[in-house]
One Martini backbone bead per residue (centre of mass of N, CA, C, O) as a GRO file, in nm:
protein
  201
    1MET     BB    1   6.180  -3.915  11.161
    2ASN     BB    2   5.942  -4.107  11.039
    3SER     BB    3   5.862  -4.406  10.895
    4GLY     BB    4   5.723  -4.288  10.646
    5GLU     BB    5   5.946  -4.112  10.545
    6ALA     BB    6   6.156  -4.329  10.526
    7ASN     BB    7   6.016  -4.502  10.317
    8VAL     BB    8   6.007  -4.287  10.091
    9GLU     BB    9   6.309  -4.233  10.078
   10SER     BB   10   6.401  -4.524  10.017
   11GLY     BB   11   6.229  -4.555   9.758
   12ILE     BB   12   6.370  -4.331   9.593
   13LEU     BB   13   6.667  -4.435   9.630
   14GLY     BB   14   6.590  -4.727   9.510
   15GLN     BB   15   6.558  -4.617   9.255
   16ARG     BB   16   6.616  -4.653   8.916
   17PRO     BB   17   6.707  -4.520   8.639
   18LYS     BB   18   6.536  -4.477   8.325
   19LEU     BB   19   6.555  -4.535   8.004
   20ALA     BB   20   6.325  -4.435   7.758
   21TRP     BB   21   6.462  -4.586   7.499
   22VAL     BB   22   6.461  -4.864   7.635
   23ASN     BB   23   6.344  -5.101   7.414
   24LEU     BB   24   6.246  -5.330   7.185
   25PRO     BB   25   6.266  -5.172   6.915
   26THR     BB   26   6.554  -5.064   6.979
   27ALA     BB   27   6.694  -5.332   7.015
   28ILE     BB   28   6.645  -5.429   6.734
   29THR     BB   29   6.785  -5.200   6.581
   30LEU     BB   30   7.071  -5.269   6.722
   31LEU     BB   31   7.072  -5.562   6.603
   32ARG     BB   32   7.091  -5.469   6.309
   33LEU     BB   33   7.356  -5.321   6.344
   34ALA     BB   34   7.523  -5.585   6.438
   35GLY     BB   35   7.498  -5.725   6.144
   36ILE     BB   36   7.715  -5.574   5.971
   37PRO     BB   37   7.994  -5.703   6.041
   38PHE     BB   38   7.910  -5.988   5.917
   39ILE     BB   39   7.880  -5.894   5.626
   40LEU     BB   40   8.174  -5.785   5.592
   41LEU     BB   41   8.323  -6.045   5.683
   42GLY     BB   42   8.202  -6.238   5.464
   43LEU     BB   43   8.304  -6.070   5.212
   44SER     BB   44   8.618  -6.078   5.302
   45TRP     BB   45   8.672  -6.386   5.246
   46GLY     BB   46   8.605  -6.505   4.948
   47SER     BB   47   8.376  -6.725   5.006
   48PRO     BB   48   8.109  -6.928   5.044
   49ALA     BB   49   8.098  -6.900   5.351
   50GLY     BB   50   8.088  -6.594   5.351
   51GLU     BB   51   7.839  -6.550   5.172
   52GLY     BB   52   7.654  -6.697   5.375
   53LEU     BB   53   7.694  -6.511   5.606
   54ALA     BB   54   7.610  -6.245   5.468
   55PHE     BB   55   7.330  -6.327   5.369
   56TRP     BB   56   7.195  -6.403   5.652
   57ALA     BB   57   7.268  -6.144   5.795
   58PHE     BB   58   7.104  -5.961   5.605
   59LEU     BB   59   6.820  -6.096   5.613
   60LEU     BB   60   6.784  -6.071   5.931
   61ALA     BB   61   6.817  -5.766   5.935
   62ALA     BB   62   6.592  -5.685   5.733
   63ALA     BB   63   6.348  -5.831   5.888
   64THR     BB   64   6.362  -5.607   6.128
   65ASP     BB   65   6.252  -5.348   5.996
   66TRP     BB   66   5.942  -5.405   6.049
   67LEU     BB   67   5.925  -5.497   6.350
   68ASP     BB   68   6.004  -5.239   6.509
   69GLY     BB   69   5.779  -5.047   6.394
   70TYR     BB   70   5.534  -5.216   6.478
   71LEU     BB   71   5.588  -5.227   6.785
   72ALA     BB   72   5.594  -4.919   6.832
   73ARG     BB   73   5.298  -4.869   6.731
   74ARG     BB   74   5.134  -5.095   6.875
   75TYR     BB   75   5.268  -5.001   7.194
   76GLY     BB   76   5.374  -4.708   7.222
   77LEU     BB   77   5.726  -4.704   7.161
   78VAL     BB   78   5.776  -4.425   7.064
   79THR     BB   79   6.095  -4.253   6.997
   80GLU     BB   80   6.337  -4.029   6.928
   81VAL     BB   81   6.558  -4.234   6.904
   82GLY     BB   82   6.420  -4.429   6.716
   83LYS     BB   83   6.358  -4.218   6.478
   84PHE     BB   84   6.672  -4.190   6.434
   85LEU     BB   85   6.782  -4.490   6.405
   86ASP     BB   86   6.624  -4.641   6.198
   87PRO     BB   87   6.710  -4.498   5.931
   88LEU     BB   88   7.008  -4.509   5.976
   89VAL     BB   89   7.037  -4.810   5.974
   90ASP     BB   90   6.917  -4.868   5.702
   91LYS     BB   91   7.132  -4.734   5.549
   92LEU     BB   92   7.375  -4.898   5.658
   93LEU     BB   93   7.262  -5.172   5.552
   94VAL     BB   94   7.299  -5.077   5.242
   95LEU     BB   95   7.590  -4.929   5.227
   96ALA     BB   96   7.788  -5.145   5.324
   97PRO     BB   97   7.748  -5.373   5.113
   98LEU     BB   98   7.793  -5.198   4.858
   99LEU     BB   99   8.096  -5.113   4.931
  100SER     BB  100   8.190  -5.411   4.932
  101LEU     BB  101   8.102  -5.478   4.637
  102LEU     BB  102   8.281  -5.259   4.512
  103GLU     BB  103   8.549  -5.370   4.612
  104LEU     BB  104   8.485  -5.651   4.439
  105GLY     BB  105   8.360  -5.561   4.148
  106ARG     BB  106   8.019  -5.604   4.117
  107ILE     BB  107   7.995  -5.283   4.112
  108PRO     BB  108   7.948  -4.964   4.020
  109ALA     BB  109   8.027  -4.657   4.140
  110TRP     BB  110   7.798  -4.474   4.022
  111GLY     BB  111   7.558  -4.631   4.133
  112VAL     BB  112   7.633  -4.585   4.438
  113PHE     BB  113   7.640  -4.268   4.418
  114LEU     BB  114   7.330  -4.233   4.356
  115ILE     BB  115   7.239  -4.356   4.630
  116VAL     BB  116   7.393  -4.178   4.820
  117GLY     BB  117   7.305  -3.902   4.708
  118ARG     BB  118   7.000  -3.936   4.778
  119GLU     BB  119   7.022  -3.989   5.085
  120LEU     BB  120   7.150  -3.716   5.151
  121ALA     BB  121   6.940  -3.532   5.032
  122ILE     BB  122   6.701  -3.627   5.212
  123ALA     BB  123   6.835  -3.580   5.484
  124GLY     BB  124   6.868  -3.273   5.441
  125TRP     BB  125   6.568  -3.207   5.386
  126ARG     BB  126   6.457  -3.312   5.676
  127VAL     BB  127   6.585  -3.107   5.870
  128ASN     BB  128   6.351  -2.880   5.800
  129GLN     BB  129   6.137  -3.069   5.899
  130THR     BB  130   5.853  -3.107   6.122
  131GLN     BB  131   5.752  -3.360   5.937
  132ILE     BB  132   5.776  -3.712   5.907
  133ARG     BB  133   5.723  -3.918   5.661
  134GLY     BB  134   5.632  -4.193   5.540
  135ALA     BB  135   5.645  -4.438   5.329
  136ASN     BB  136   5.581  -4.495   5.017
  137LEU     BB  137   5.553  -4.683   4.740
  138TRP     BB  138   5.832  -4.607   4.633
  139GLY     BB  139   5.999  -4.664   4.898
  140LYS     BB  140   5.918  -4.967   4.922
  141ALA     BB  141   6.026  -5.052   4.643
  142LYS     BB  142   6.316  -4.965   4.707
  143THR     BB  143   6.373  -5.153   4.939
  144VAL     BB  144   6.313  -5.429   4.818
  145THR     BB  145   6.519  -5.401   4.580
  146GLN     BB  146   6.772  -5.362   4.738
  147ILE     BB  147   6.758  -5.630   4.901
  148LEU     BB  148   6.750  -5.818   4.655
  149ALA     BB  149   7.018  -5.722   4.518
  150ILE     BB  150   7.215  -5.772   4.757
  151ALA     BB  151   7.160  -6.070   4.794
  152LEU     BB  152   7.244  -6.160   4.504
  153LEU     BB  153   7.528  -6.031   4.502
  154ILE     BB  154   7.644  -6.190   4.740
  155LEU     BB  155   7.609  -6.470   4.563
  156GLY     BB  156   7.684  -6.392   4.252
  157TRP     BB  157   7.436  -6.341   4.085
  158PRO     BB  158   7.362  -6.211   3.771
  159VAL     BB  159   7.068  -6.090   3.846
  160GLY     BB  160   7.179  -5.865   4.037
  161ILE     BB  161   7.233  -5.636   3.832
  162PRO     BB  162   6.945  -5.554   3.725
  163CYS     BB  163   6.853  -5.511   4.031
  164PHE     BB  164   7.042  -5.275   4.082
  165TRP     BB  165   6.933  -5.079   3.852
  166LEU     BB  166   6.649  -5.078   3.967
  167ALA     BB  167   6.727  -4.957   4.238
  168VAL     BB  168   6.838  -4.694   4.128
  169VAL     BB  169   6.576  -4.592   3.992
  170LEU     BB  170   6.393  -4.603   4.245
  171THR     BB  171   6.566  -4.418   4.423
  172LEU     BB  172   6.531  -4.164   4.245
  173LEU     BB  173   6.215  -4.159   4.224
  174SER     BB  174   6.154  -4.151   4.528
  175GLY     BB  175   6.295  -3.881   4.579
  176LEU     BB  176   6.131  -3.710   4.375
  177MET     BB  177   5.852  -3.771   4.511
  178TYR     BB  178   5.915  -3.659   4.783
  179LEU     BB  179   5.973  -3.361   4.681
  180ARG     BB  180   5.694  -3.326   4.524
  181ASN     BB  181   5.521  -3.411   4.813
  182ASP     BB  182   5.590  -3.176   4.992
  183PRO     BB  183   5.418  -3.022   5.249
  184ALA     BB  184   5.548  -2.737   5.226
  185GLU     BB  185   5.427  -2.703   4.922
  186LEU     BB  186   5.124  -2.749   5.002
  187GLU     BB  187   5.168  -2.585   5.265
  188PRO     BB  188   5.158  -2.293   5.400
  189ASP     BB  189   5.301  -2.079   5.597
  190PRO     BB  190   5.160  -1.920   5.864
  191ARG     BB  191   5.367  -1.689   5.894
  192SER     BB  192   5.342  -1.573   5.594
  193ARG     BB  193   5.034  -1.513   5.618
  194LEU     BB  194   5.062  -1.309   5.851
  195ASP     BB  195   5.243  -1.112   5.709
  196LYS     BB  196   5.048  -1.040   5.473
  197GLU     BB  197   4.811  -0.941   5.660
  198SER     BB  198   4.977  -0.706   5.792
  199THR     BB  199   5.062  -0.558   5.529
  200SER     BB  200   4.750  -0.524   5.418
  201ALA     BB  201   4.629  -0.352   5.679
   0.00000   0.00000   0.00000
C-alpha cells in the first residue's frame, strides 16, 4: 500500500458519522420539548413562584415555535425528523399545561376533550396525506389564542376562561376548515383517472 492509499484510508476511517437530522432547528425543537417539565413542575407547586416558573417556561418554549421553522426554511435545514418532531412538540406544549390546569380545576374537562379530539382527528387524517400543508389563517389564529389562553390560565387571571373557550371554538373551526380544504378532495387521484380511462377504452 503506497502513502496515497494510506492517507485516503486513514481519512475515511478518521471521519465520524454525522446524523443528518442534528441541526440548529431540530435542537431548538428539542429545547422546546425540554421546557414542558418545568411548566408541569411550576404548576404542581401551587404557589405564585410556581406559577411564575410555569408562565415563563411556557412563553419561552412557545416563542421558539416560530424560530425553528424559520431557520429550517431560511437555510435549507428541513429534515424528515424535524417535520415529524415540530408538530408533535407543538401539540405536547399545548396539551401538557391544559391537562395540568384541568387537574387544578381551572378549566372544564369537556373543553380539553374537544381540543384533544380535534388534534387526534387531524393527526389521523394527515397519516394518509402525501403532502402536508402549512397552517392557514385559521390554524395560526388557533395557535395564538391557545398560547394566550394557557398563559392567562397559568397566572390564574379570570380573563383566561373566555380566552380558553375562544381557543376551543377556533380549534374546532380550524380543524373543519382543514378538512374542507383538503387537497385530496380538490384534486382527483391520478390513479383513479387512469382506471376510468382504461375501463372506458
